[in-house]
N, C-alpha and C positions, 0 to 999 in steps of 0.2 A: 719895791718886791719885798714880799713879806719877812719880817725879820726871823733869827733863830739859823740855827744849822741843819743842813740835810746833804745828802748824796747822792748817785745815781752809778748804778752798775750794770752792764747787761749779761743776761744770762744765754743762755743756749737751751731752748724747753721744747722737748718733742710733743707732736700735737698730743697722744696718749697722756703724758702729764699734765698739760691743760685741760684736758677732760676730767682729771680726777681731782682738780682745781674745781671745774666749772659743777660738777655733781655734789661736790662738800660745801657748795654756795661759798669759797673764798674769793672768787669775782661777784665786785659789787659795783653797782650803776648810782653815780648820783644823779638823779633828775633835775636838779636845781640848775646843772647847765649842759647836760648830756644831751645830745638828741637822739629821737625817739627813733626805732628803729623803722628805716624804709627801705633798705634794699628788697629788690626786686628777686623773684627765682633767678632770671636769666641773671642778673650781678652775680649773685652767689655762683650759680655755675662756673661763671668765667674765672673767679677765683680758685673753686677747687680744681678747676682744668690746670690750671698755672700751677696749681702745688702737684698734681700728679704727671705734670711734664719736671718736676723740678726745678721750677723755675724761683727765684728768690721772692719773698714778700718785702715791703716794709717792715721795721719793726715796730713792737706795740709798745705802747707805754703805760705803766701802770704807776699808782702811787701804794706804796706798803702801810698798811695799817695795822697797828697792834690793837690786839682786841684781849678777850679775856684769857682763851685756852689757845689762840694762835694768830698768826696775820692775815689779814685781809688784802685783797689786790684792788682798789678801785681804779676803773679802767679812764684814761684820760684820751687816750687814742687806741681806735681800734675795734669798736663798740661792732660796728656792723661786720667786719671780717671775722671776729671770734664767731658772732651769733650763728655765721653762716657755716663756719667749720664744724660746730657744735651740732647743726642742724642737719650737715651731712651726715655727719657721723650715727644720728638718730634716725634714719633715714624717713627724713622729712621731705626730701626731694631727691632724684637721680641725677647722675651724670653721664652723659651719651645715652640714656636707657636702664643704666645698671646702678645698684641701692650698695651702701658700702656692706661688707659681711659683717653682721654683728658679731660674729665669733671670733674672727682675729684679733679681738680687743678684749681684755679682761673684763674692764668695766661695763662695755655695750652686753658683754656676754652674758654678765651676772644681771642686766637688768634686762634682758631679753626671759631669763629663765624663771625670773621673778614676775613675769607677764608683764612690765613695766616699759617695753621696748617689743614692737612685733617685727620679725625681718619681712621685708619686702623683695619681691624679687622682679624681675632676674639680679643676682647681685656681680659685683665686680670679682675678678679672678681671686683667690685668695690671698696670693702674693700681694696685689697691688693694693687690697687695703690694708695687709699688713704693713706695706711700702709707706700707706698714707699716714698712718697711724704712728711712724715713726720720724716724720718728717718733722724737720726744727725750724722752729722761728726764733729771732731773736726779741729776747723779752726785756727791756728797759724798765728799771724797778729803780721808781724814783724815792727814797726815805725822805718823808715830810717831817719838817718839824710840827707844824700844825696846819689844821683844815685850810687857814688861810694862802697857805703855800702852793697847795694841790689846788687852788681857785686861780691863784696866779699864773703858775703852770697850764694850767689849759688856756686862759684868758690868753695868753702869750702867743701859745703853738695854735691856734684857731684864731686869733685876730689879723694874722697874717697866709691865713690858707683863701685859695681860690678855687675850689670845688665845690663850697658851700653856696647857696643864696647870699644874696648881702641880709636879709633877715637871719637866716642861720648864723649869719657870721657876728650880727647885733647881739642876739639871744646867748650863743656861745662865748661871745668875748666880754659878754659885760655882766657882774654878781650887781645887782640893785633890786629896789623892793618895786620897780617900774617891771623889770625883766621876771622878777618871781610873779607878779599880777598876769602877765602876758601868758608865763608859761601855765600857771591854776589854770587859768581862763579857757586858756586854748585846748586844753587835756579834756577839761569838763564837758566843752563843745564836741569834740571828736570823740570821746568815750574811751581814752584811753588812759585815767588815772590811776593813781597808786596809793597805798594809804600813808605812805610816808615819801621822805625823799630819798632815801636809798633802799634801792630795789637789788637782790639779787640776780646776775645775769640770767640764771635758768630761770627768771620769772617773765623775763621782759618779753618772750614771746606773745603772750597774753596781752602785752600792753601794744604791739608791732601794728600798724597801719598794711593790711594785705592786700593784694592784688588776686585773680580770679585762680590763680594756681597753687593757694595757699587755704587750710582750713581751720585756722585757730586765729586768734587777734580780732581786730576791728577792721571790719568790710569797709574798704576805702569807698565803694559806691554807696552803701547805706551812712557816711558821716553828712552831717545838715548840709555842709556848702557842696559837695557833690549831688547830694540827693536833688539840690533845689536850683542847679545850674549857676549856682553865685561862683564858686571856683571849680578847677577841672582837678580830675587825680593828680598830674603832675604839678598841679598850684601847692596841692597839700603836702604832698613832698617836697616840696623847695620852701615849705613854711609859709607861703602867702596868705596862708588862715592866720596865722601869727600877725602875719603885719597888719593884716584887717582889724585885727584886734586890738592891735596898739595904734592903729589909729584913732578908732571908736573909743580907747580910753583915755587918750590924751581930752577928746573932747569933749568926755564925760565931765573929767577932772580941773581943765583948764579953762578960765573964763578971761577976756573974750576968746572965740573959736581961732587956734591958730590956723595957719596953712597947712594944709597935709601934704608930706613930699617927701621926697627922700634925705634931703639937707635938715628939715625938720626932725624925722625919727633918728637921724645919726645924732642930731642936738639934745635930742631928748635921754638918748641911752649914754650920752659923751661917748659914743663911739669915733675912733680914731686912732690917735698916736697914743699908746697904751701908759706911758709917761707922763702925759699931760693929767691936769688936775681935771675935775668933775665939772661941766657948763653950767652956764646960770639954768638955762633950761633943767637941765636934771637934778638942781637942787632946788628948783621951784617943783618940780615934782615931785619929790620926796618928801618935801614938805606938803604936799598938796596928801599923798597918800598916806602921812603920818598922822595929818587931821585928822581923816576921814576914818582910815583903819581898814588894813587891808579885807578883812571878814566883812565888814559891813560893803566894800565896793564891789568883791565877788556877788556878793548876795543880791546886792542892786541888778548888775549886770544880768546873771543869771534870771532874776525874774523878769525882764525886759527881754532877755530872749526866749523865754518860755509863753511870753503873752505873744510875741511873734510865732511861735510854734504853732498856738492854738489858733491863732487867725487863721495861717496857711491851712491848717488841720479843717477848718472849717466851710473851706471850697476843695476845691478838685482839682488845683493847678499848683506846680511848684512856682517860688518864688521869682523866679527869672521870667517866666511865663505869666504871671500874675502882672508884674510892674511894666512889662514889655519892653525888657533889658535889650532885647536885639543885638546885634553884633559891636564891635567893637571893643570889647573890656569893659563896660561900663558897670556889669553885676554886681561888683564888690561896692563899688560906689552909692549905687543903688541903696543897696542892705544899709551901707553907713547911714546913708540918709533919713530912712525907713526907721532905724534903730533908734537914732538919736530923736526924731521926733517922738516916739512910742515911749522912749526914758524919760524924757523930758515931760511928756504930757501926765505918767506916772509918778515920778517921784521930785519933780520941782510943780507940779499944778496939783499932786494930789488928786487927780483923778483915775479911775478904773473902767476899764472896759465894758459896756453895759449890750453890745451886740457884736459879736465877734464877725459874724456872717457880714451884718453891714460893713464893719471895718476892713474885711477883706475886699467886699467891691468898692468899698472908697481908693483902693491901694489902686485895682485895675489899670493898668495903663499910665500908673502914675509918672514913670518914666517921659510921656509923650507931652504930658502937662507942667505938672507943680513941679516936678524934680528934675532939676536940671544938674548935671553933673561934668566934667571934662572925661573926654575919651583918651585913651592910649596910656593911662596911668600917670598924666602929669598932674601937676602941683595943682591942688583944690583950695582955694582962698578964702580966709576965716569968713570974710564979708559973703563970698558967693555960698559958702556953706549955711551963713543964717539965712540968707534968703531963702534957700531950697528946704531948710528944714522946719522953718517958719510957715511956709506952704503946706508943706506936708502934714503939719500939724491942724492945717485950716480945715484940709480935707478930712481930716481923721477925727476932728472933736465932735462932731454929731453923733459918734460911734460910742462917747464916753459919756461919764457921770461922774458927777460928782462939784466942788471937792470933798473929800472923805475926810472925817477926822480921825488922825491916828491911825495905827495898821490895822486896817481889817482883814488883812492877811495872815496876822499874827499867828493864827492858831493852825495856819495848811500850810503843809511844806509845797514843792513845787515839783516838776516831773524830771526835769534836769539834775536835781539834790539825788533822786532814787536812784538816777542813770547812774551817777557819780560813787554811792554807795554799792551799787550790784557790781560796777567795774571794778572796785577794789577789792570786792569778796572772790573776785575771780585769783587776787594774788593774795591775800590774805585771809583764808578763811575760817580763823580761828574767831576773828570778831566780827561775825557774821552768820545772822540764821533765818530762815524765811519758813511762814506756816501758809497754810491754805487759807486757814480760820480757826474759828471757835467751835462751829458746831460739826458734828460727824458727817462724814458722808455716806450713809445712812438711810433706807428708807425711813427711821424713826425722825432723823434729823435732831438729836438732845444734845444740849449745850454740855461740852467736853470739858469737867472741870478737871481733869490729868492733865488735859495741853497746855490748858492757862498756867498749872501748877509747871509743869515743865518749861515754858517759858520764861517765868519767872526765876527758876533756877538757871536756867540759860543766861538770863542777863547777870545774875550773883555772880556764875562761873567766870563770865566776860570783865566784870569788874575786879577779879581775882589776877588778872593777867601782869598787869603791874601798875605803878602810880600815874594817874592820869592817863589811863588807858580808854578807849574809846570804842563801844560797840554799839552795835544795832540788830535788832529785829523786826523785820517786815512781816505785817500779815494782810494775806493777801496774795500770797505767793505761792504757789505749788512747787513744791520740795521734790515731785516725782511725778513722772508721765501719768502712772496711774489715778494721782489726785487729780491733776488737771482735768483729765477725761473724765472722770466723775462728779466734777464740779461741772463741766459742760453738759453732763447725761442730767443732772437732777437741777440745775439753776438756768438752764438754758446758756452759760455765757462761754463766746468763744475766746480763750485764752492768748492772751498778748504775746508773743515771743520778744525778749532784749538778751542778746546774749546767751543764749540760752537756759535762762530764767522764764517762768511760766504765769504771767499776772492775770490772776483770776479775781482779782478784787473782794472786798469786806460787804460791799453793799448788796451784794446779795442774801446777807443774813441778816439785815436789820426786819426785813415782815417777818421772819419766825420769830424772832424777839420782839415783834410787834410794835416797833417803835421806829422813829427816822433814824437815819442815818448817823445824824449828830448826838442824838440820845440816845443811841446803842452804843456809840465811840466813849462818850464819857460814861457810862454803866460800864463799860469794860477797863477803861482808867481805874475806876473806882474798886473795881471786883480784884484787876491785878495788884493793888497796894495792901491788899490783905490777904497776898498768900504765904505771908512768910517771909518778904523782902526784909532785909536792913533798912531800916525808920528814915535814915538820912539818905539812901540810894533810893529807895521806893519815892522820895520826894521828888530826888532829880529827873527820875524817868517818868512821874507823872505830870513836871512842869515841861519838861522837854518834847513829850509825844505828839504826832503830828497826823494827820490824813494829809495825803496826797494824790491828786485828782491825775490818776495818770492813764491818757486814751479814753477816758470815760469812766475809769475805774477806780476806786474809791482803796488805796492799798494804806493802811496804819502803819508807823513806824514809831518805833520804840527806842529811844536811848538811852542807852547807860552809861556814864561815867565815872571813872574807879575814883577811888578818895584817895587819901595818904595809908590807907592799911588795908588790908583783906578783910572780907565780910563773912560771915557765917547765913545760912539760909537752912532755918529749920535745925539750928544747931550744928549743921555739918557745914563741911568747905568742899567748895566744887570749884573746879578748873577745865579749860577749853585744851582739848587736843585734838588737833586741826578741826571737824566741824561735828567732834562730838564735845557732849559735858559729860565728865567723868568725875567721882568721889574723890578727894585727896585723901590718901591714907594717913593717922594721925604722924608715923613716922616722917611726914613729909612735909610737915607743917612749914618747918625751919625753911626749908627751900620756897615757899608760896611766900611768909613774910619777909624773906631776904629781896626780893623784888621788889618791894615797898620801902627797903631800908636808902 
């Protein structure tokens, strides 16, 4: 157990008091070990029905964390239930056809009056809504000595659970570099990423896995695994996507290939008795991760993942149909084998795909030929995996070329990186901005010098957020429907939608400039660096600038990382306020500099 002293108290709190804490962002979710939001509308309705019947709920457990001005409460147990309660209060769903009466609670009435909530009809009777708002729950408050104590409590509570899938239990009951890797990569593939580990509960719906009855978060049917017939909706809810990524990561990092199966997964997680020490397998994994580095592992995984996506996009079949997965639950193992084959060709043999259409053709019905996997989720031995992976590499090899010296992808980003940044922007707008391009959307199509300077000013403002803050400006993404429509009319491009963002690319501007795309991009970077950006800041922006190929569109990505002190742009200090860039008054300079102390 973590050292230090801590105590536990149980409070009786009303729903309206909990909601007050919620809207003031006092409830925090640590995504390092907390599950994603996965409850369906039906599950939420059952909870609300119980409360309306005045039936008791299990207690909610939070850790009280001291911050600058007040306490925040880190959720340990009760995430799904609290989200269900607050979503009902905000009219996101009805119970028996009736919505909560927003006028019956002061906070919801205020938000309604401000236009931030809209009353849906019909409503519950006023007295029913008032009774619901006054419903009391048991809030168990754990005052932790340190963060390690919080993690230990969460681990012990969830290690003994029976309602979660085994992979959810592994992930919830383990704090380790491997668990972090699985969490990071899984969320990037699903699209429910966040800028940091701690997220206000109020922001979590943007990161939830939704069903057909919800209009926010990540649509489960659009998640790569479900869309390609690799996993079912319920499999993602039960974290089987994380289990598949775990199996792949083990094979990427451990040589020779170990067996894939339940016992091996538990071993690499040190999952079992919470008081037992780390297993040899988990220590070997920790050493392997430390040797390579988490960022490099994530980068390699996502690049291989993007290669598979590009192969699939070159044809008209989803993964399960392409490889001939059939029935028997073999699709995850087929993906496992294909992923490892492409990963090894790219990162161990330094080859590059030369013909994506040919690669897709080579994978046609590979499940009936080169790729042999066990059905029913049984163990897959190391030697059997090695034989199958080598066979898939054999059928794919003619579609690759090389070896290539160095990293010829070094100056280019990848599609999933852009999706991660866009997903983060839904939670944290302050460190993201997007523009359709640099040429005006008018008949004259002139280069917009003012827009270039505005982007530079935005980058400067992002770098004034705090020490080591990282911000992005994506060029080639329209920030309004009007700009997207004009780009379509003027340049003949059909915008690609991703979670509300409209991708139009900047390749359409290269002919307007009279050069190739690469020459145009390098010219833009040099021009940007001469706009008045702080020299050290400008150097970092220039060296990290990337072009990202996204479904045939080229998107320019500008990254800025704050230094140890604020920076000035044209003699002035700027900051971000939500999605706006604002001039800082001299009387507020101390506040900006204080963020870097």
